[in-house]
C-alpha positions in Angstrom: -18.7 5.4 -9.5 -17.9 5.3 -5.8 -14.9 3.8 -4.5 -13.7 2.7 -1.0 -11.3 5.2 -0.9 -14.0 8.2 -1.1 -16.0 5.8 2.1 -12.9 5.4 4.1 -12.0 9.3 3.6 -15.6 10.4 4.5 -15.6 7.6 7.5 -12.1 9.3 9.0 -13.5 12.8 8.8 -16.5 12.0 9.9 -14.4 10.1 13.1 -11.7 13.0 13.5 -9.0 11.5 11.9 -6.6 14.0 12.1 -4.4 12.7 9.0 -7.3 12.7 6.7 -8.2 16.1 8.3 -4.4 17.1 7.0 -4.7 15.3 3.4 -8.2 16.6 2.5 -7.9 19.6 3.4 -4.7 20.9 1.9 -6.3 23.2 -0.8 -9.4 24.4 2.0 -9.7 27.9 3.1 -8.5 29.1 6.6 -12.4 29.0 7.9 -13.1 25.3 5.9 -10.3 23.4 7.5 -11.3 25.3 10.7 -14.8 23.6 10.7 -13.4 20.8 9.8 -11.0 20.3 12.5 -14.0 20.5 15.3 -14.8 17.4 14.6 -12.1 17.0 16.4 -14.0 18.4 19.8 -16.5 15.7 18.9 -16.6 13.5 15.9 -19.0 10.4 14.9 -18.2 6.8 15.8 -18.7 5.5 12.0 -18.9 2.5 11.4 -18.9 0.5 7.4 -22.9 -0.8 6.5 -21.6 -3.2 4.0 -24.1 -4.9 2.5 -26.7 -3.4 -1.1 -29.3 -2.1 0.4 -27.6 1.9 0.0 -26.3 2.4 2.7 -22.4 2.8 3.4 -21.6 4.4 6.7 -23.7 4.7 9.2 -22.1 7.5 11.6 -23.6 8.1 15.2 -22.9 11.2 17.1 -24.8 11.6 20.7 -28.4 11.8 19.9 -28.0 11.9 16.4 -27.1 8.8 13.9 -27.2 8.8 10.2 -27.3 6.2 7.3 -24.6 7.8 4.6 -24.6 6.7 0.9 -21.6 7.5 -1.0 -21.2 8.2 -4.3 -18.1 10.3 -6.2 -18.5 10.9 -10.1 -16.2 14.1 -12.3 -19.1 14.8 -13.4 -20.9 17.6 -11.0 -24.5 15.5 -11.8 -25.2 12.6 -11.0 -28.2 10.4 -12.3 -29.9 7.3 -10.7 -31.6 7.1 -14.0 -28.3 6.1 -14.9 -28.6 2.9 -12.6 -31.7 1.4 -11.8 -30.0 0.0 -8.6 -29.7 3.8 -7.3 -32.9 4.2 -7.7 -34.0 1.2 -6.4 -31.9 2.3 -3.3 -32.7 5.7 -2.6 -36.7 4.2 -2.6 -35.2 1.3 0.0 -33.7 4.1 1.9 -36.5 6.6 2.4 -39.1 3.9 3.7 -35.6 2.7 6.0 -35.3 5.5 7.1 -39.0 6.9 7.3 -39.7 3.6 9.8 -36.7 3.9 11.8 -37.4 7.9 12.0 -33.0 8.4 11.0 -32.0 11.2 8.6 -30.8 10.0 4.6 -27.6 11.4 3.8 -25.6 11.0 1.0 -22.0 12.3 0.0 -21.1 13.8 -2.8 -17.4 14.0 -4.2 -16.1 15.3 -6.6 -12.6 14.0 -8.5 -10.4 16.2 -9.2 -12.3 19.9 -7.3 -10.3 21.6 -4.5 -11.8 23.1 -1.7 -14.1 21.3 -0.2 -14.3 18.1 -2.8 -17.9 17.3 -0.9 -21.5 17.7 -0.7 -24.1 16.3 1.6 -27.4 16.2 1.2 -30.8 14.2 2.3 -34.2 12.8 1.0 -37.1 14.0 2.8 -38.6 11.5 5.3 -41.3 11.9 7.1 -41.7 11.7 10.6 -38.6 12.5 12.2 -38.3 14.2 16.0 -38.4 18.5 16.1 -34.0 18.5 16.2 -33.9 16.2 12.7 -37.3 17.7 11.0 -35.2 21.0 11.6 -32.0 19.6 10.1 -34.0 17.7 7.8 -35.3 20.6 6.0 -32.2 22.6 6.4 -30.3 19.7 3.9 -30.5 20.0 0.7 -32.6 17.3 -1.2 -31.7 14.7 -3.3 -34.1 16.7 -6.5 -36.3 15.3 -9.2 -35.9 15.0 -13.3 -38.8 16.3 -14.6 -39.4 12.6 -15.5 -39.5 11.8 -11.7 -36.1 10.9 -10.9 -33.8 10.9 -8.1 -30.1 13.2 -9.7 -27.3 14.6 -7.7 -26.2 18.4 -8.6 -23.0 19.1 -6.4 -23.6 22.7 -7.0 -26.5 22.3 -5.0 -25.6 20.8 -2.6 -24.1 21.8 1.7 -20.2 21.8 1.7 -18.7 18.4 3.9 -17.6 21.5 6.2 -20.8 23.5 6.4 -22.9 20.8 7.5 -19.8 19.7 10.3 -20.4 23.1 11.4 -23.7 23.3 11.0 -24.3 19.8 13.1 -21.7 21.5 15.7 -24.1 24.5 16.3 -27.3 22.9 16.7 -26.1 20.1 18.6 -23.9 21.4 21.2 
C-alpha cells in the first residue's frame, strides 16, 4: 500500500523542496499551487522514522511536531480491517501520541488523481494543549465503520495544500 516514493514525495513537500513542489503541483489549480509553495517560507524539518510503529515520518516546525503515517492506494477508501497490522498501528499511535501530547497525522495519497493528490487525517487524542486541540478538532478524523474498524475515505480528508495554509495561519 505504501511505497518509499510517496514518503519521499511528502517529505520533499513538507521540507520545501522546490523541485518536488514543481513536480507535484503540475496539475494543481493556482490556489493549490500557491498554498503548496507557501511551505518554502517556513518549512518543516522532516526525518524518516523507520520501524514498524506506524510512523513513517516525523515533521517538526516551531512549536508543532507530527508523527506521520503515509498511505497510498488506487482506491479512495482504505479499510484498516483489511490488514490487522494497520489497526494495531493506529491504536499504538493513539497511545503514544496521548502519552507525549502530539497530534498524529495520516497522509493519504490517491494514485492517479489530478490536482492535490494528498489528504490529511488525524485520530482523536486526549491531553493536547489549546493550540493542538484546535488543530486536532479542525482536521478530519479517521472514521470507524459500524463494526468499529478504522477507515480513511480520501474524499473526506483535508487537502494537503489547505493543511499547509491552515498551519501557516494558525502558527504564524
